[in-house]
N, C-alpha and C positions, 0 to 999 in steps of 0.2 A: 345463827337463826335456825330454829328447828321448824320443820314443816310437818304439820299433823298428817296422819294417814288419810284423813278425809279430804284435806286440801289437795293432796297429791293425786287423788282420783278424779278431781273435777277437771274437765277439758278446758283448755285456755280459751276456746271459742264458744263457750256456753251461752254468752249473752247475744240475744237477737233484738235489734232495735225495734220497738213496737211501732214507731212511725213508719219504718220500712215495711213492716208487716201489714200496715193499713188498719190498725186497730182503731175503731171508732172513738172519737173524743180524745185521742192522744195525738198531740202534734208538738213540734218544736216551737219555742217562743220566738216570735218574730224579732229578728235582729236588724232588719233594715226595711225600707219601704217596699222592696221587691216581693215581700211575702204577704201581699194584700189579699190573696185568695185563700188563705189558710182556713177560712170559714167553710170552704167546700168540703173539707174532710168530715164535717159534721152534717152535711146536707143529706136529706132523705132521698132526693132525686138521684144522687150518685149511687144509691143502692137499689134503684128500680129501673124499669125500662125507659130509656131516654125518648123513645118515640111518643110516649104519653105527653111529653113536654113540648114537642114540636109536631102537633097534629097537622094533617093535610088541611088545606083551605076549606073552611066550612065544617071541619071535624070538631068533635067534642073536646072541650078543655076540662070537663068535670073531674076526671080521674086525677089529672095533674094538680088541679086546685085543691082537691081533697087531700092529697099528699102534702102539699104546701101548708095547708091549714094547721098541721101538727108538727111542722118542722121548726126546730129551735133556731135556725139561722135565716129564717124567712126575711127579716128586716135587712140583714147584710146583703142577701141575694138581691132584693129589690133595689137597694142603694147602688149596688154594683151595676145593675141593668140600667138604671137611670143615668149614672155617671158615664157609662160607656155606650149609651144610645143603642142598646140592644133592640133590634127591630123584629126579631123572630122569637117565637117560643114563649113559654110561661116562665116568668122570673118573679120570685117573691110573691107568688100567688096571683099575679096579674098578667093578663094577655097584652099583646102589642097595643091594641085599641085602648085598654084601660090605662096603660102606662102613658100613652099620648094624652089622654084626658087629664091625668094626674100632672103631667108636665105643664099643660096649659093653665091649670088652676094655681100652680105654684109661682 
């Protein structure tokens, strides 16, 4: 087997896994139920200041809700919060109070 001169100059460790680099929208296919949080890789909140999503009592939720409004995984986020009874912060564009109301009507 002949090795081309180009192939010989390529380092053996040239490949870097894009998932490990944290490249947005790139993730491994879920192979078991333990990978239920894979949607978080595409969340906009993961790329912004987390304090906006957990404001002090009486603080504004406007900025967090603005970010959520254009997030592609907003529905998965809300579903996660409802299933796990998240009691603090903005999840899926809704505050704790709004999620409580949603639970009552469901």
